[in-house]
N, C-alpha and C positions, 0 to 999 in steps of 0.2 A: 545777385544783389550785392552791391558794394564794390563792383569792378566796372569801371568805365560807364557808370550809370547815374551821374549826378542829376538831381532835380533842382528844385528851388531851396535855398538855404542848405541845411544839413540832410535833407531828405534824399534817400536813394530810391530810384524808381524801377529798379530791376526786379526780377522774379526770384523770391526765396526758394520756391520749389524747383526752378530751373537750376539755380546754383547747387542745391542739394543733389539733384540728378547728376550734374557734371562732376561733383565731388565723388559720387559713387561709381560713375561710369566715365573715366577719363577719355578725352578725345584729343586728337592731334591739334586741332584748331577749332575754336568756337568763334564764329563770325556772326555778328549781330549789328543792328543799327538803330536801336530804339532811342537812345539819348543823344541828341545832337551835340550837347556840351561835352560828351565823353569821347569824342573822336580820337582814335589812336590805338595803341597796342599796350597790353599789360600781360606779360607772359605769353600764354597761348590764346588769349582773348583779344579779339579785334573788333572794335566798334567802327563801322564804316558809314555811320549816319552822314548824310550829305548836307543837311540844312540848306537846301537850295543851291548848293555849289556843285559843280561837276567835278567829281574826284572818284578815284577808284583804288582798290588794293590789288597789288600783284603779289602773290604768295607762292613760294616754292615749297610744297609740302614735304619734300625730301630733306631739305636743309633748314626749313623754317625761316629763310631769308625773306624779308618783306620790303615792299616799296609802296608808299602811298603817292599817287599821282593825281 
């Protein structure tokens, strides 16, 4: 909740419980696609929502280098 998950206006549409889980259990990469308006990267969070467009994420987990295509 609050990372790459914009809804309408100031509303965040992500899950508070998922955010709490990820804060307690760090992961190398968190990849999701719920909010189409939040496409992109923020730290180790990746929103790959396509919104009807054909695009993909290439991610090297060793280096954390990413490329959206």
